[in-house]
VOKEZA-125444 format. One record per residue: z, y, x of N, C-alpha, C, O in turn; residue number from 1. Coordinates in Angstrom, 3 decimals, m for minus. Each point is the difference from the previous one (the first is absolute). Example, Ala and Ser with C-alpha at 12.3 -4.5 7.8 and 13.67 -1.06 7.14 Angstrom:
- 7.800,m5.690,13.190,0.000,1.190,m0.890,0.000,1.200,0.900,0.665,m0.019,1.036,1
- m1.385,1.069,m1.386,0.060,1.190,0.820,0.730,1.090,m0.770,0.169,1.108,0.509,2
//
This chain:
- 0.031,m1.050,0.983,m0.039,0.961,m1.109,m0.023,1.201,0.969,0.832,0.002,0.907,1
- m1.580,0.871,m0.998,m0.169,1.298,0.438,1.061,0.969,m0.106,0.329,0.284,m1.151,2
- 0.216,0.227,1.996,1.350,0.924,0.176,0.122,1.339,m1.187,1.000,0.170,m0.697,3
- m2.101,0.612,0.655,0.066,1.112,m0.833,0.978,0.881,0.585,0.696,m0.324,0.962,4
- m0.635,1.662,m1.662,1.052,0.562,0.158,1.269,m0.051,0.195,0.628,m0.622,m0.857,5
- 0.023,1.128,1.810,1.492,m0.154,m0.054,1.187,0.993,m0.443,m0.160,1.139,0.439,6
- 1.049,m1.286,m1.037,0.616,1.043,m0.847,0.524,0.886,1.057,0.666,m0.265,1.001,7
- m1.145,1.432,m1.481,0.105,1.278,0.931,m1.161,0.637,0.673,0.011,1.079,0.593,8
- m1.155,m2.002,m0.785,m1.482,0.568,0.285,m0.596,0.938,m1.298,0.369,m0.078,m1.171,9
- m1.166,0.779,1.612,m0.923,0.623,m1.048,m0.720,m1.167,m0.752,m0.551,m0.931,0.588,10
- 0.614,1.087,m2.082,m0.923,m1.091,m0.514,m1.270,0.131,0.048,m0.532,1.108,m0.073,11
- m0.165,m2.267,0.210,m1.429,0.333,0.171,m0.685,0.857,m1.245,0.573,m0.163,m1.077,12
- m1.568,0.936,1.074,m0.641,0.722,m0.945,m1.211,m0.897,m0.348,m0.349,m0.944,0.709,13
- m0.160,1.249,m1.663,m0.983,m0.681,m0.982,m0.694,0.759,m1.025,0.467,1.131,m0.138,14
- m1.327,m1.383,m0.534,m0.767,0.348,m1.225,m0.566,m1.327,m0.716,m0.852,m0.780,0.426,15
- 1.479,0.751,m1.485,m0.542,m1.635,m0.541,m0.449,0.710,m1.812,0.348,1.071,m0.497,16
- m0.945,m1.835,0.091,m0.319,0.298,m1.435,0.688,m0.832,m0.728,0.293,m1.103,0.460,17
- 0.207,1.605,m2.129,0.767,m0.710,m0.496,m0.030,0.886,m1.289,m0.856,0.856,m0.221,18
- 1.902,m1.173,m0.602,0.458,0.916,m1.243,1.040,m0.321,m0.606,0.571,m1.049,0.299,19
- m0.054,1.941,m1.364,1.440,m0.362,m0.400,m0.466,0.283,m1.493,m1.030,0.618,m0.269,20
- 2.036,m1.217,m0.802,m0.233,0.137,m1.581,0.754,1.394,0.075,1.039,0.218,0.624,21
- m1.810,0.728,m1.424,0.512,1.214,m0.305,m0.270,m0.028,m1.899,m1.097,0.244,m0.502,22
- 1.961,m0.482,m0.056,0.118,m0.401,m1.235,m0.576,m1.402,m0.145,0.428,m1.009,0.561,23
- m1.524,1.098,m1.444,m0.828,m1.147,m0.411,m1.081,m0.462,0.988,m0.500,m1.123,0.068,24
- 0.195,2.369,0.801,m1.249,m0.144,0.682,0.303,m0.601,1.665,1.184,0.000,0.339,25
- m2.044,m0.419,0.512,0.317,m0.239,1.219,m0.671,1.189,0.737,m1.065,0.333,m0.519,26
- 1.384,0.283,1.453,m0.369,1.258,0.651,m0.257,m0.385,1.409,0.971,m0.119,0.748,27
- m2.444,m0.137,m0.203,0.018,m0.284,1.239,m0.197,1.361,0.759,m0.359,1.105,m0.408,28
- 0.739,m1.591,1.729,m0.198,0.923,1.249,0.384,0.003,1.133,0.564,m1.095,0.003,29
- m0.419,1.514,1.056,0.115,m0.331,1.255,1.607,0.209,0.322,0.581,0.988,m0.449,30
- 0.035,m1.873,1.171,1.617,0.285,0.255,m0.078,m0.073,1.629,m0.605,m0.848,0.656,31
- 1.453,2.068,m0.115,0.303,0.074,1.515,1.448,0.364,0.126,0.470,1.026,m0.493,32
- 0.296,m2.011,1.252,1.365,0.654,0.441,0.272,1.149,0.197,0.849,0.615,m0.645,33
- m1.599,m0.098,1.665,0.319,1.449,0.426,m0.342,0.848,m1.194,0.505,1.122,0.042,34
- m1.135,m1.350,m0.942,0.014,1.054,m1.289,1.035,0.070,m0.580,0.173,1.052,m0.616,35
- 0.981,m2.143,0.551,1.203,m0.143,m0.795,1.097,0.379,0.920,1.109,m0.419,m0.333,36
- m1.168,1.032,1.281,0.924,0.325,1.081,1.017,1.147,m1.027,m0.437,0.626,m0.966,37
- 1.600,m0.586,1.392,1.195,0.831,m0.726,0.570,m0.758,m0.799,0.964,0.461,m0.612,38
- m1.387,m1.882,0.364,0.334,m1.192,m1.074,0.235,m1.138,0.904,m0.672,m0.150,1.021,39
- 1.597,m0.644,m1.368,0.245,m1.449,0.515,m1.192,m0.960,m0.684,m0.321,0.186,m1.174,40
- m0.246,m1.116,1.905,m0.951,m0.598,m0.462,0.382,m1.670,0.214,0.562,m0.482,0.983,41
- m0.921,m0.063,m1.903,0.296,m1.722,0.016,m1.390,m0.491,m0.180,m0.769,0.171,m0.946,42
- 0.603,m0.869,2.146,m1.593,m0.626,0.069,0.408,m1.416,m0.324,0.703,m0.637,0.785,43
- m1.100,0.167,m1.846,0.324,m1.502,m0.647,m1.272,m1.077,0.214,m0.971,m0.024,m0.757,44
- 1.131,m0.817,1.854,m1.557,m0.614,0.233,0.438,m1.433,m0.570,0.942,m0.739,0.283,45
- m2.050,0.635,m1.240,0.102,m1.307,m0.705,m1.384,m1.195,0.382,m1.074,0.465,0.382,46
- 1.212,m1.600,m0.497,m0.903,m0.848,0.031,m0.938,0.149,m1.076,m1.145,m0.174,0.417,47
- 1.197,0.422,m1.602,m1.017,m0.155,m1.182,0.447,0.584,m1.203,1.187,m0.045,m0.323,48
- m2.078,0.607,m0.384,0.213,0.318,m1.515,m0.105,m1.366,m0.838,m0.501,m1.074,0.331,49
- 1.184,1.491,m1.617,0.193,m1.068,m0.888,0.577,m1.705,0.461,m0.407,m1.099,m0.375,50
- 1.452,1.465,1.286,0.561,m1.343,0.466,1.210,0.101,m0.296,0.432,1.105,m0.326,51
- 0.340,m2.132,0.360,1.499,m0.070,m0.674,1.243,1.006,0.721,0.718,0.821,m0.569,52
- m0.750,m1.181,1.929,0.881,1.015,0.664,m0.266,1.467,0.106,0.736,0.958,m0.234,53
- m2.319,m1.043,0.761,m0.405,1.604,m0.093,0.438,0.516,m1.314,0.960,0.771,0.026,54
- m1.572,m1.099,m1.350,0.339,0.627,m1.135,1.329,0.230,m0.498,0.257,0.885,m0.816,55
- 0.807,m1.879,1.426,1.413,0.322,m0.205,0.581,1.037,0.928,1.023,0.616,m0.298,56
- m1.725,m0.414,1.500,0.286,0.986,0.758,m0.230,1.426,m0.584,0.824,0.902,m0.146,57
- m2.051,m0.925,m0.127,m0.442,1.385,m0.102,0.403,0.429,m1.272,0.304,1.190,m0.080,58
- m0.215,m2.010,m1.133,0.720,0.470,m1.025,1.239,0.378,0.138,0.462,0.973,m0.595,59
- 0.274,m1.793,1.491,1.450,0.702,m0.026,m0.181,1.413,0.855,0.592,1.002,m0.400,60
- m1.295,m0.956,1.401,m0.218,1.633,0.577,m0.483,0.877,m1.061,0.280,1.196,0.087,61
- m0.984,m1.630,m1.100,m0.901,1.044,m0.921,1.087,0.228,m0.962,m0.089,1.099,m0.546,62
- 1.041,m1.782,0.197,1.067,0.274,m1.072,1.191,0.672,0.746,0.749,0.731,m0.647,63
- m0.571,m0.906,1.763,0.717,0.929,0.813,m0.429,1.335,0.764,0.558,0.481,0.985,64
- m1.777,0.052,m1.722,m0.508,0.762,0.897,0.867,1.878,m0.175,m0.094,0.981,0.738,65
- 0.825,m1.187,m1.971,0.945,1.288,m0.072,1.001,m0.217,0.952,0.545,1.060,0.306,66
- 0.013,m2.288,0.425,0.804,0.148,1.027,m0.643,0.499,1.243,0.559,0.888,0.644,67
- m1.734,m1.411,m0.244,m0.651,0.356,1.201,m0.341,1.570,m0.174,m0.163,0.791,0.929,68
- 0.091,m0.511,m2.262,m0.487,1.849,m0.008,1.521,0.463,0.414,0.271,0.652,1.008,69
- 0.538,m1.057,m1.855,1.527,0.546,0.514,0.418,0.260,1.840,0.572,0.858,0.673,70
- m1.272,m2.199,m0.440,0.269,0.158,1.608,m1.060,0.727,0.908,m0.059,m0.108,1.225,71
- m0.742,0.841,m1.993,m1.176,0.882,0.564,m1.080,m0.951,0.576,m0.705,0.475,0.890,72
- 0.513,m1.564,m1.220,m0.832,m0.945,0.405,m1.193,m0.336,m0.922,0.280,m0.049,m1.198,73
- m1.561,m0.192,1.547,m1.119,m0.641,m0.376,m0.160,m1.621,0.077,0.487,m0.588,0.965,74
- m0.877,0.181,m1.546,m0.207,m1.600,0.313,m1.755,m0.520,m0.152,m0.637,0.429,m0.962,75
- 0.096,m1.174,1.776,m1.120,0.127,0.069,m0.257,m1.660,0.354,0.659,m0.405,0.957,76
- m1.542,m0.587,m1.626,m0.172,m1.015,0.220,m1.471,m0.418,0.586,m1.075,0.447,m0.402,77
- 1.241,m1.248,1.273,m1.400,0.034,0.994,m0.071,m1.803,m0.012,0.957,m0.696,0.338,78
- m2.321,0.136,m0.810,m0.639,m1.059,m0.018,m1.390,0.031,0.700,m0.617,1.049,0.179,79
- 0.187,m2.229,0.189,m1.502,0.069,0.348,m1.022,m0.318,m1.050,m1.198,m0.190,0.213,80
- 1.938,0.147,m1.616,m1.084,m0.154,m1.022,m0.463,1.524,m0.093,0.688,0.940,0.400,81
- m2.030,m0.819,m1.022,m0.480,1.232,m0.578,0.592,0.825,m0.800,1.113,m0.354,m0.389,82
- m1.635,1.648,m0.089,0.431,0.675,m0.854,m0.303,m0.451,m1.395,0.798,0.277,m0.896,83
- m1.666,m0.812,0.698,m0.442,m0.692,m1.633,1.291,m0.871,m0.340,0.614,0.003,m1.067,84
- m0.330,m0.773,2.247,1.033,m1.011,m0.544,1.356,0.860,0.118,0.843,m0.177,m0.879,85
- m0.633,0.919,1.709,1.094,0.996,m0.303,0.242,0.499,m1.562,1.028,m0.130,m0.665,86
- m2.120,0.661,0.331,m0.024,0.632,m1.162,0.436,m1.207,m1.504,0.733,0.182,m0.973,87
- m1.561,m1.362,1.389,0.434,m0.837,m0.930,1.484,m0.545,0.122,0.566,m0.442,m1.000,88
- m0.098,0.469,1.927,1.588,m0.472,0.444,0.798,1.076,m0.654,0.773,m0.351,m0.891,89
- m0.856,1.733,1.238,0.547,1.088,m0.385,0.061,m0.012,m1.589,1.095,0.051,m0.561,90
- m2.226,m0.115,m0.123,m0.154,m0.082,m1.471,0.720,m0.855,m0.595,0.686,0.394,m0.944,91
- m0.654,m1.670,1.303,0.361,m1.127,m0.321,1.537,m0.381,0.156,0.452,m0.927,m0.672,92
- 0.336,1.622,1.539,1.385,0.042,0.119,0.694,1.646,0.146,0.900,0.270,0.795,93
- m1.389,0.494,m1.525,0.381,1.386,0.010,0.533,0.428,1.385,1.129,0.485,0.072,94
- m1.743,m0.612,0.816,0.435,0.321,1.351,m0.111,1.213,0.252,m1.170,0.381,0.003,95
- 2.199,0.664,0.289,m0.355,1.409,0.143,m0.137,0.653,1.289,m0.278,1.196,0.093,96
- 0.485,m2.029,0.994,m0.368,0.555,1.454,m1.110,m0.285,0.290,m0.540,m0.971,m0.530,97
- m0.098,1.740,1.451,m1.458,m0.250,0.719,m0.203,m1.149,0.770,0.770,m0.349,0.895,98
- m1.880,m0.301,m1.246,m0.157,m1.117,0.686,m0.992,m0.010,0.551,m0.942,0.066,m0.789,99
- 0.555,m0.138,2.178,m0.841,0.135,1.432,m0.735,m1.224,m0.100,0.445,m1.097,m0.336,100
- m1.681,1.412,0.678,m1.063,m1.072,0.798,m0.215,m0.110,1.057,m0.680,0.911,0.472,101
- 1.085,m1.975,0.433,m0.074,m0.016,1.769,m0.813,m1.436,m0.165,0.550,m1.067,0.272,102
- m1.868,1.148,m0.729,m0.994,m1.047,m0.248,m0.085,m0.561,1.396,0.053,m1.220,0.151,103
- m0.177,2.009,0.851,m0.103,m0.783,1.388,1.142,0.178,0.783,m0.186,0.023,1.217,104
- 1.540,0.133,m1.712,1.105,m0.389,0.612,0.208,0.772,1.100,0.836,m0.395,0.812,105
- m1.637,1.790,m0.539,0.257,0.737,1.234,1.494,0.812,0.017,0.627,0.394,0.983,106
- m0.329,m0.299,m2.233,1.776,0.550,0.057,0.540,m0.940,0.042,0.908,0.187,0.810,107
- m0.847,m1.367,m1.253,0.884,m1.210,0.013,0.145,m0.309,1.814,1.065,m0.161,0.596,108
- m2.122,0.146,m0.128,m0.078,0.027,1.615,0.594,0.764,0.713,0.665,m0.394,0.959,109
- m0.824,2.001,m1.384,0.810,0.846,0.414,1.625,0.023,0.059,0.655,0.598,0.854,110
- m0.203,m1.267,m1.789,1.399,m0.030,m0.605,0.210,m1.486,0.518,1.173,m0.371,m0.003,111
- m2.025,m0.446,0.402,0.405,m1.534,0.562,0.283,m0.982,m0.816,0.733,m0.904,0.399,112
- m1.285,0.891,m1.765,0.498,m0.528,m1.060,m1.020,m0.813,m0.768,0.102,m0.289,m1.192,113
- m1.426,m0.164,2.262,m0.823,m0.752,m0.140,0.462,m1.251,m0.071,1.115,m0.006,0.520,114
- m1.505,m1.395,m1.023,0.346,m1.146,0.021,m0.967,m1.186,m0.249,m0.527,0.042,m1.111,115
- 0.210,m0.983,1.815,m1.098,m0.655,m0.472,0.081,m1.128,m1.594,1.053,m0.574,m0.279,116
- m1.544,0.517,m0.062,0.057,m0.736,m1.454,0.046,1.180,m1.033,m0.935,0.285,m0.749,117
- 2.085,0.332,0.801,0.390,0.599,m1.132,m0.862,1.749,0.167,m0.345,0.739,m0.922,118
- 0.249,m0.583,1.945,m0.563,1.367,0.541,0.752,1.016,0.475,m0.109,0.455,1.139,119
- 1.012,m0.007,m2.118,1.246,0.705,0.168,1.298,m0.549,m0.076,0.183,m0.717,m0.984,120
- 0.842,0.871,1.817,1.641,m0.124,m0.239,0.469,1.035,m0.988,m0.227,1.205,0.108,121
- 0.793,m1.687,m0.923,0.947,0.656,m0.959,0.985,1.056,0.910,0.826,m0.470,0.782,122
- m0.936,1.448,m0.899,0.654,0.967,0.964,0.335,1.529,m0.666,m0.621,0.580,m0.890,123
- 1.487,m0.260,1.428,0.557,1.696,m0.444,0.246,0.827,1.420,0.666,m0.384,0.962,124
- m1.308,1.481,m1.092,0.365,1.343,0.681,0.320,1.017,m0.404,m0.659,0.567,m0.871,125
- 1.667,m0.099,1.350,0.585,1.098,m0.618,m0.178,1.364,0.917,0.765,0.223,0.938,126
- m1.819,0.647,m1.285,m0.233,1.186,0.790,0.834,1.247,m0.576,0.097,0.428,m1.150,127
- 0.536,0.052,2.506,0.645,1.133,m0.293,m1.014,1.413,m0.194,m1.189,0.059,0.315,128
- 2.080,1.128,m0.969,m0.959,0.883,m0.403,m0.656,0.795,0.935,m0.777,0.905,m0.306,129
- 1.159,m1.318,1.759,m0.848,0.587,1.036,m0.776,m0.966,0.463,m0.611,0.322,1.019,130
- 0.385,m1.590,m1.481,m1.253,m0.934,0.585,0.372,m0.970,0.787,m0.787,m0.815,0.482,131
- 2.240,0.830,m0.253,0.611,m0.806,0.913,0.591,m1.395,m0.862,0.642,0.084,m1.047,132
- m1.008,m1.363,1.729,0.328,m1.249,m0.561,1.403,m0.190,0.036,0.415,m0.282,1.124,133
- 0.493,0.355,m2.071,1.294,m0.213,m0.127,0.721,m1.222,m0.042,1.091,m0.230,0.522,134
- m2.015,m0.756,m1.392,0.334,m1.272,m0.296,m1.046,m0.901,m0.326,m0.993,0.283,m0.670,135
- 1.270,m1.405,1.187,m1.118,m0.971,m0.739,0.576,m1.541,m0.138,0.981,m0.395,0.631,136
- m1.784,m0.459,m1.607,0.316,m1.209,0.071,m1.341,m0.775,m0.354,m0.698,0.155,m1.002,137
- 0.506,m1.018,2.059,m1.210,m0.909,m0.039,0.241,m1.587,m0.372,0.318,m0.804,0.877,138
- m0.461,0.500,m1.979,0.372,m1.382,m0.180,m0.756,m1.221,0.331,m1.144,m0.001,m0.455,139
- 1.453,m0.920,1.056,m0.623,m1.267,0.571,m0.728,m0.773,m0.730,m1.056,m0.503,0.382,140
- 1.621,0.331,m1.613,m0.639,m0.873,m1.119,m0.434,0.729,m1.244,m0.858,m0.437,m0.766,141
- 1.511,1.588,0.611,m0.303,0.528,m1.139,0.369,m0.312,m1.774,m0.218,0.635,m1.032,142
- 0.757,m1.711,1.290,0.758,m0.394,m1.481,0.853,0.939,m0.743,0.141,0.119,m1.217,143
- 0.391,0.510,2.169,1.270,1.041,m0.840,m0.675,1.329,0.350,m1.061,0.022,0.625,144
- 1.782,1.248,m1.096,m0.461,1.503,0.407,1.307,0.525,0.000,1.012,m0.574,m0.401,145
- m1.101,1.663,0.860,1.246,0.878,0.148,0.067,0.832,m1.389,m0.931,0.486,m0.642,146
- 2.632,m0.470,0.322,0.019,0.175,m1.466,m0.198,1.639,m0.030,m0.281,0.620,1.026,147
- 0.458,0.019,m2.311,0.142,1.368,0.061,1.175,0.708,0.331,m0.031,1.143,0.456,148
- 1.207,m1.866,m0.700,1.220,0.446,0.822,0.192,0.129,1.433,0.628,0.873,0.599,149
- m1.574,m2.362,0.087,0.290,0.346,1.612,m0.576,1.026,0.235,0.483,0.787,0.815,150
- m2.068,m0.428,m1.683,m0.747,1.197,0.777,0.798,1.277,m0.532,0.024,0.981,0.743,151
- 0.505,m0.931,m1.738,0.853,1.344,m0.466,1.124,0.122,1.093,0.358,1.136,0.312,152
- 0.142,m2.070,0.206,1.112,0.014,1.065,m0.351,0.566,1.296,0.725,0.729,0.677,153
- m2.157,m1.214,m0.326,m0.607,0.453,1.108,m0.665,1.320,m0.018,m0.170,0.720,0.985,154
- m0.188,m0.473,m2.195,m0.524,1.774,m0.377,1.287,0.878,0.348,0.105,1.045,0.641,155
- 0.640,m1.675,m1.158,1.240,1.189,m0.162,0.564,0.206,1.352,0.628,1.026,0.262,156
- m0.815,m1.900,0.550,0.198,0.335,1.672,m0.729,0.982,0.375,0.497,1.051,0.406,157
- m1.792,m1.261,m0.492,m1.028,0.819,m0.131,0.162,1.153,0.141,m0.101,0.721,0.993,158
- 0.501,m0.420,m2.566,0.080,1.130,m0.506,1.173,1.092,0.602,0.001,1.228,0.088,159
- 0.943,m2.221,0.263,1.263,0.935,0.674,0.189,0.177,1.419,0.951,0.522,0.582,160
- m2.030,m1.052,m0.104,m0.203,m0.257,1.573,m0.339,1.411,0.652,m0.204,0.088,1.211,161
//
């Protein structure tokens, strides 16, 4: 497994296509972490749309968006599927955070989370408002995910730092 950025490093910047539900519509756009500076950013890499664990994970984060917002953070989901797949996934599950398409896994490689077979390891990167990587968790197997409570606790530490 590639190492990717370490806590304390500047988070790799990128621009990916994606989209987010706004009301009943999926609004497409380009997403760049440096454009979100001034707020904490949670990057949630996940293996695939419409898979059991990924659906459970992203639904839990979507239903907890107010918690993230109270902590001054945005949440972006990133996987290798295209924007059309993300649109269907978001509409089918009411996912309210942006879902980004890393179809060639360039961003996954930059963060050191590519994996044979599944393509991308389930992982979380918390980026501080200054663009510095503050916390990360990369799963070996990906059968579980970091809970909303765990992420809120880590984000509270970023906010008070």
